C-alpha positions as CSV (number, residue, x, y, z in Angstrom):
1,S,177.6,108.3,-32.5
2,M,178.5,106.3,-29.4
3,K,180.7,108.9,-27.8
4,Q,181.5,107.2,-24.5
5,G,178.3,105.2,-24.3
6,M,177.2,106.9,-21.1
7,Q,173.6,107.3,-22.2
8,W,172.9,103.6,-22.3
9,P,173.5,102.2,-18.8
10,A,170.4,103.9,-17.4
11,L,168.2,102.5,-20.2
12,M,169.7,99.0,-19.6
13,Q,169.0,99.2,-15.9
14,A,165.4,100.3,-16.5
15,L,164.9,97.4,-18.9
16,A,166.3,95.0,-16.2
17,L,163.7,96.3,-13.7
18,R,160.7,95.7,-15.9
19,P,158.1,93.5,-14.0
20,E,157.6,91.3,-17.1
21,G,161.4,90.8,-17.4
22,A,164.0,92.5,-19.6
23,P,163.6,92.2,-23.3
24,S,166.7,91.4,-25.3
25,F,168.6,94.6,-26.2
26,R,170.6,95.0,-29.4
27,L,172.6,98.1,-29.8
28,T,174.4,99.3,-33.0
29,G,177.0,101.9,-32.3
30,I,178.3,104.2,-35.1
31,G,181.4,106.3,-34.7
32,P,184.2,107.9,-36.6
33,P,187.6,106.2,-37.2
34,S,190.0,106.4,-34.3
35,T,192.9,108.8,-34.5
36,D,195.0,106.9,-31.9
37,N,194.6,103.2,-33.1
38,T,192.2,102.6,-30.2
39,D,188.9,100.8,-31.0
40,H,186.6,103.0,-29.0
41,L,183.5,101.3,-30.3
42,H,184.7,97.9,-29.2
43,E,185.6,99.3,-25.8
44,V,182.2,100.9,-25.3
45,G,180.5,97.6,-26.4
46,W,182.6,95.6,-24.0
47,K,181.8,97.8,-21.1
48,L,178.1,97.7,-21.9
49,A,178.2,93.9,-22.3
50,Q,179.8,93.6,-18.8
51,L,177.0,95.7,-17.4
52,A,174.3,93.7,-19.2
53,E,175.7,90.5,-17.8
54,T,175.7,91.9,-14.3
55,I,172.1,93.0,-14.5
56,H,170.9,90.0,-16.5
57,V,169.9,91.7,-19.7
58,E,170.3,89.7,-22.9
59,F,172.6,92.1,-24.9
60,E,174.1,92.1,-28.4
61,Y,176.3,94.9,-29.7
62,R,177.7,95.8,-33.1
63,G,180.0,98.7,-33.9
64,F,180.3,100.4,-37.3
65,V,183.1,102.8,-38.1
66,A,182.0,105.5,-40.6
67,N,183.6,108.8,-41.7
68,S,180.0,110.2,-41.9
69,L,176.5,109.1,-41.0
70,A,175.7,110.0,-44.6
71,D,177.6,106.9,-45.7
72,L,175.3,104.5,-44.0
73,D,172.0,103.0,-45.1
74,A,169.4,101.0,-43.2
75,S,170.3,97.7,-44.9
76,M,173.7,97.8,-43.2
77,L,172.1,97.5,-39.8
78,E,170.5,94.1,-40.5
79,L,167.2,94.9,-38.8
80,R,165.2,91.9,-37.7
81,E,161.5,91.1,-38.1
82,G,159.5,92.2,-35.1
83,E,162.3,94.3,-33.7
84,S,161.5,97.6,-32.1
85,V,163.9,100.2,-33.4
86,A,165.1,103.4,-31.6
87,V,167.4,106.0,-33.2
88,N,169.5,108.3,-30.9
89,S,171.6,111.1,-32.5
90,V,173.5,113.4,-30.2
91,F,175.3,116.4,-31.8
92,E,175.8,114.6,-35.1
93,L,173.4,116.0,-37.7
94,H,174.7,119.6,-37.9
95,G,178.0,118.2,-39.2
96,L,176.2,116.9,-42.3
97,L,175.1,120.4,-43.4
98,A,178.5,120.9,-45.2
99,R,177.8,117.8,-47.3
100,P,175.2,118.3,-50.1
101,G,172.3,116.0,-49.5
102,G,173.9,114.6,-46.3
103,I,171.0,115.4,-44.0
104,E,168.5,114.1,-46.5
105,R,170.4,110.8,-46.9
106,V,170.5,110.2,-43.1
107,L,166.9,111.1,-42.6
108,S,165.9,108.8,-45.4
109,A,167.8,106.0,-43.9
110,V,166.2,106.6,-40.5
111,K,162.8,106.6,-42.2
112,D,163.6,103.3,-43.9
113,M,164.3,101.8,-40.4
114,K,160.8,102.6,-39.3
115,P,161.8,103.4,-35.8
116,E,159.4,103.5,-32.8
117,I,161.2,106.5,-31.4
118,V,163.8,109.0,-32.6
119,T,165.7,111.3,-30.3
120,I,167.9,114.1,-31.6
121,V,170.0,116.5,-29.6
122,E,171.5,119.5,-31.4
123,Q,172.5,123.0,-30.5
124,E,170.0,125.6,-31.7
125,A,172.0,128.5,-33.0
126,N,172.5,130.4,-36.2
127,H,176.1,129.5,-37.2
128,N,175.5,128.3,-40.8
129,G,175.2,131.6,-42.6
130,P,177.5,132.5,-45.5
131,V,178.4,136.0,-44.2
132,F,181.4,135.9,-41.8
133,L,180.4,138.9,-39.7
134,D,176.9,137.5,-39.1
135,R,178.4,134.1,-38.1
136,F,180.9,135.8,-35.8
137,T,178.3,138.0,-34.1
138,E,175.9,135.1,-33.6
139,S,178.8,132.9,-32.3
140,L,180.0,135.6,-29.9
141,H,176.5,136.0,-28.4
142,Y,175.8,132.3,-28.3
143,Y,179.0,131.1,-26.7
144,S,179.2,134.1,-24.3
145,T,175.8,133.0,-23.0
146,L,176.8,129.4,-22.9
147,F,180.0,130.1,-20.9
148,D,178.1,132.5,-18.6
149,S,175.6,129.7,-18.0
150,L,178.3,127.2,-17.2
151,E,180.0,129.6,-14.8
152,G,176.7,130.6,-13.2
153,C,175.5,127.1,-12.4
154,G,178.6,126.8,-10.1
155,A,178.6,123.0,-10.8
156,S,182.4,122.8,-10.8
157,P,185.3,124.7,-9.2
158,V,187.0,127.4,-11.2
159,N,190.1,125.3,-12.0
160,S,188.4,122.0,-12.4
161,Q,189.3,119.5,-15.1
162,D,185.6,119.6,-16.3
163,K,185.8,123.3,-16.9
164,L,189.0,122.9,-18.8
165,M,187.5,120.2,-21.0
166,S,184.4,122.3,-21.6
167,E,186.6,125.3,-22.7
168,V,188.7,123.2,-25.0
169,Y,185.7,121.5,-26.6
170,L,183.7,124.7,-27.0
171,G,186.8,126.6,-28.1
172,Q,187.3,124.1,-31.0
173,Q,183.7,124.7,-32.0
174,I,184.1,128.5,-31.9
175,C,187.3,128.3,-34.0
176,N,185.6,126.1,-36.6
177,V,182.6,128.5,-36.8
178,V,184.6,131.6,-37.3
179,A,187.9,130.4,-38.9
180,C,186.8,127.7,-41.4
181,E,185.0,127.9,-44.7
182,G,183.6,125.3,-47.1
183,A,183.6,121.7,-46.2
184,E,186.2,122.4,-43.4
185,R,183.5,124.3,-41.5
186,V,181.5,121.4,-39.8
187,E,180.1,123.3,-36.9
188,R,177.0,124.5,-38.8
189,H,174.3,124.8,-36.1
190,E,171.0,126.1,-37.3
191,T,167.8,127.3,-35.6
192,L,164.6,125.3,-35.7
193,A,162.8,128.2,-37.4
């Protein structure tokens, strides 16, 4: 998922500073359909292209809209001979646990790409159990600790926009974990164990 594309400028700048010169950089963004008729993938690609031009990095961007990562396969990405491939997944895989075989299809597609590196960011929590009371208790402890941590770091004032956005985002997760069942429950975080 591309989200806002904020993870890419630092990498692009690092590529631009390489002593041997910047390699060409091709990025494929995958994101969900827009709910407000805005082409978010195109906007992110345009902003990154502007940055690439400014710092003299040869850049190519493609955006794919997909309801689920499980709908994609490696052949859609048109990988090129000799191309180094990196895969970056941030808070996407846990949503596939509600779809039978979803994780397996995505990991198989990633394996078929033969990436040089794979980065995955996921929350480690036990929110995928079938028993409501266990999920509720785990959720209570996990999110209480998370909110305490956010408050304790003192990174933002009490009434800041960032705090409000965090509360709304995490509140939606909590609601999904405790109030939804079946395929509607997409916040299915698991532990590594």
